[in-house]
N, C-alpha and C positions, 0 to 999 in steps of 0.2 A: 608368636602364635596369634595373639590378640590382633596384631597389626594385619596379618594375613586374613584373619576372619573378618575384620572390618571392611577390607576392600573386596572380599568375596561377597559379602552382604550388599555392598554398594553396587557391584557389577550385576548381581542378581536382581536388585531393585530396578536398575536401568533396563535390563532385559524384559522384566515384567511390564515396565512403563511403555517400552517400545511395542510389545505385543498388544497391550490394551489400546494404544494409539492406532495400531494397524487394523485390528479387528473391529474397533468401534470408533473409526475415524470421524464420522459425522457427529456422534455424541460428544466426543472429545473436543471437536472444533466448536460446537455450540457452547460447551462449558467454558473453554478458554476464551471464546469471544465474549461471553457474558462476564467473565472475570475482568477482561480488558475494559468492557463497558462500565463495570463497577469502578474500576480504577479512575476512569475519566468522569463518571457520574457522581461519585462520592463527594469530591470537592464542590460540585454544583449543588448537591443536596445540603451540604454544610452552609453554603452561602444563602440558600433559601431559608434554612432554619435560623440563621443568625440575623437576617434582614427582615424577617417577619415575626409574627407572634406564634408561629406554629410550634416552636420549641416548648411553649407553655401548655399546649394542648396534649391530651392523653394520646390521641392518634396522630399527632403532628409529624412523627417520623414516617408513618405510612403515607400521609398526604404529600410530604416533601419528596418521598421516593417516587410517587406517582407523577408529581409535577416534573421531576427530573426526566423520567421516561417520556413524558409528553413533549418536553423540549427536543429530545432526540427524534421523536416521531414527527413533530412539526417540521423539523429540518428535512427529514426524508420526504414528507408530503410536498413541501415547497419545491424540492428538487424535481420530484416526479411531475408536478403541475407545470413546471417551466419546460421540462425537456421532453416529455411524452409527445406533445403536439409537434415539436421540432423533429423528433425521430420519425413520427408519422409522415411529415412532409418530406423528409429525406428518403423514406421508403418509396414514396410515390415517384420521386425524382429518379431513383435508381432503377425502378421497374420500367420506366418509360424512356430512359436515356438511350440514345442512338450510339452504339459503340463505334459505328463507322465514322461518326462525327468526331469522336474522341481520337480515333486513329488518324483522321485527317488533320485534326488540331495539332497532334504531336508529330506530324510527318516531317516538318522542317527541322525542328531541333534534334529529332532522332536520326535524321539523315546525316547531320553533322557529327553526332556521336558515333554512328556506324562507320563513317569514313575514318574517324580517328582510331577506332578500335581495329579496323582492318589495316591501318597504316602501321600500328605498333605490333601487329601480328596476333592480337588477342582474339580476333574474329576472322573466320575463313572468308575468302572472297565470294564464295557461292552463298554464304549465309545472308539472311535478311533480318535485321533486327526489328524493323518496322512490322514485317509480316508476322514474326513470332509474337511480338507484343500485341498485335491486333488480334491474333488467335486467342491469346491469354485473356485479353479484355473481353472478347466475345464469350468465352467460356465462363468468365466470372460474372458478367453483368447481364446475361440473359435472364429474363423474368423468372424462369424456373429456379435457377441457382440463387437469385436474390431472395426469392420466397423461402427457399430452404434455409438460407443464411439467417433471415429474420425469424423464421420458425425456431431455429436453434437459439436465437437471442431470447425469444419469448420463453422457451423452456428453461433457459439459464435464469431469466428474471424470476420465473416461478420458483425455481430452486432457491434463489437468493431470498425470495419472499418468505419461504418456509424457514430458511436459516435466520432471517431477521426476526420473524415472529418467535422462534424458539429462543434466540439470544435475548430478546427483550423480556420474555417471560422469566427465564432463568435469572437474567440480570436484575430484575426487580427484587428478587429475594436476596441477591448478593448486595444490592444497594441498601435495602431495608435492614437486613441483618448483617451489619458490618462485621467481618471476620468469619462469616459462614463458610466461605471457600477454604480459608486457612484451617479452620477447625476440622473440616471434612478431610483435608489432606493429612492432618496430624493424627486422625483416628487410624490411619493405616501404618503409622510409624511407631517403632518401639519407644518406650518411655525415655530411654537414655538418649535417644536422638531427637526428642521432641523440641527441646530448646534450640538445637541447631537448625532443624527444619523450619521452626518459627522464624528465626532470623533470616534464613534463605528466602522464604516466601515474602517476608517483609522487604528485603533488599530487591528481590525480583520485581515486586509490585512498584517500588520506588523508581527503579530504572525503566521499566516498561511504560509506566505512566508518563515519565518524562519524554521517552522516545515517541510514543504515539501522540502525545500532545504536540510535540514539535512537528511531527509528520502532518498533522491536521493543519497547523499554522502554515507550513510550507506549501501544501497542496492548495489551500484557499488563497494564499498570496499569489501563486502562479496563475490560478484560475482567474482572479480578479485583474491581474496585470494584463494577461493575454486577451481576455474577453473585452475589457474596457478599451484597450488600444486598438484591437481589430474592429470593434464597433465604431469607434471614432473615425477610423479610416474607411468605413463603409463596407466592410466584408460581410457577406451573407453567412448566417449561422455562426456569428462570432462567439456567442455565448456557449454554443454547443462545442465548438472547437476548443475554447478556453477551459471548459469544464472537463472535457476528455483529457486535455493536456495536464490539468491539475491532478486528475485521478491516476493517470498512468505514470505520473512522476514518482509514485511510490516504488516503481521498479528502478533500482539503482542503475545508473549509467545508460541503460537502454530507453528508459521512460521518455526523456526529451525527444529522442529520435522517433519513437512511436507516435508521440503527440504531433510532431512536425509532419510526419508522413500522413497522418489522418487529416491534418489541415490542408495539405497539398491535394489530397484526394477529393475532399469536399469542395475545394476551390475549383478544380478542373471540372468535376461533374456538374457543378452549378453554373458553369460559364462555357459550355461546349460550343455555343454559337459564336463566341468571340474569336478574334484572330489571336493566335498564340504569341507571336513576336511583339505585337504592339499593345496588346491588352492583358493577356493572361500572364505572360512572363514578368511584366512589371509588378503584377499582384503577387506572384510567387516570390519575387525578390523582396517585396515589402514584408510578406509573411515570414520569410526566412530571417529578415532583420529583426522582426518582433520577437521571434523565438530565440534568436541568438542573443539579443540584448537581455531578454528575460532570463536566459540561462546564466549570463554573466552576473546579473543581479542576484540570482539564486546562489551561485558559486561563491561570490565575494561578499555578499551582504546578508542574505536571508539564512543560508545554511550555517555560516560561522556564528551568527547571533543566536540562532535557534538551537543548534546541535552541539555547540562548543562544550556545554556541561551536561549533555544528555546521553550521548553514546559512549564518551570517554574511551576512545580507541584511536590509534594512529591511522591516518588515511590509507597507508599501504596495508595495514592489518585488515581494514574494512574491505579493501579491494580484493584481497586474497580470499576472505570469507565469502564475499559475493560470488566469486568465481567458483568456489567449492559448492555453494548453493546451486548455481546454474548447472554444474556438472551432475549433481545428485538429483535435483528436482526441477530443472528447467526454469521457466519463468516464475512459477510459484516458489521454487527454491530460492531464487534471487530475492523475492519479496520478503520471505520469512527468515532469510539467512542472518540478518543483523539481530532481530529479536531472539532467535534461537541461540546465537553466539553469546548474547548478553545473558541469557538464562544459564548457559553452560559455564560462563565465567563466574557468575554469582555462586553457583553450586560448588564449583572448584574452590572458590575463595573461602567457603565455609567448611568444606569437608576435606580439602586437599591442600590446605594452606602451608603445610610443612615443606612442600616442594618449591624450589627457588623459582622455576619458570612460572608457577601459579602465582607466587608473590609478585612477580613483575607484571603479569598481564592483568592482575586484579587490584593493583595498588590504587589506581584512580577510582575504581568502583568502591573499594572499602572506605576511601576518604570521603567520597560523596555520600554514601549511605550512613556513615557514622555521624555525619553532621546534618542529615535530613530529619524532618519532623517525624517521619515514620519510625525512626530508630532512636528517638530521644529516650534516654534512660538506659540504653544499651551501649556498652563500650567494649572495645577489644574483640578478639576472635573467640569463638566458642569452641572449646575442645570437645571432641567426640571420642576421646580415648577411653 
């Protein structure tokens, strides 16, 4: 009876959590984002306190928290200062580009592709691949469509700005008052589950801080590798292409392809007056080589070093989780699939540890969190019976 009641309460809690997330999605996003910011920022605050005399001052904790946020804000300002002029320049290029020149530039290679597709029966003899692509390019790159596209980007940036401001404001209190988020969650939990939820939150914080820290290292590494290499090779907008590639790399599996596609688009639109076969094609081959080598470096060097002890899941396990995320939430689902799976595994490891399947999928997490600084003084699994 107690066993059934326990899982009934757990199911009810999950349903309430899902309902709150659905009806107050923006607020929940800001709070979770602020918590993640605090997970990353708290170690920075501790470094500031330990390397300065602020820990001796009465308001040293507040000052260190403000300095931590200033570090994050400085990074955002630097990024905007670098890339807003580049985006403005690219906007002017796209609004004045002659789509007929793009179609002419791509005429020779597309004719070869069209002939091959007709040969294998993939394309009808009466169909014209060049004409269809020319129409699509015309529809996409006309000034009105480009203006609408960039207007949507401006609206998105405004929404992101509101989100960043909210996350920074909430994150300040999470960084200043360490444990504020955890204590807020515990206030909604019955006393007999308080110790268990405390361990769950601590373990989730440990795993997510590792994951997001690794994600930042990975994205910055790809950004610097691609940007530096393309810049040395003389590519226009090399730093914009590299930055975009680093940012979209957070999308599992699809990210590198999206980044490469963006690089190809920027290269073609910036060099429409050049001959495709003798000038543009070699540039595209060079760019493909840069992205390919960078991906190999990421797969065999960066990712194993950064994520080997952070995600603690089998590659096939991650692949299946990402596919499920894509099925449920599309691109956003793919991005949040691994963090959500990590959270669910931690919760299962605390509340459902008596099941054999849970013991198997959470063995690595339990070992990692038991030896982490966040869990010093806590050993074993907490019973909630």
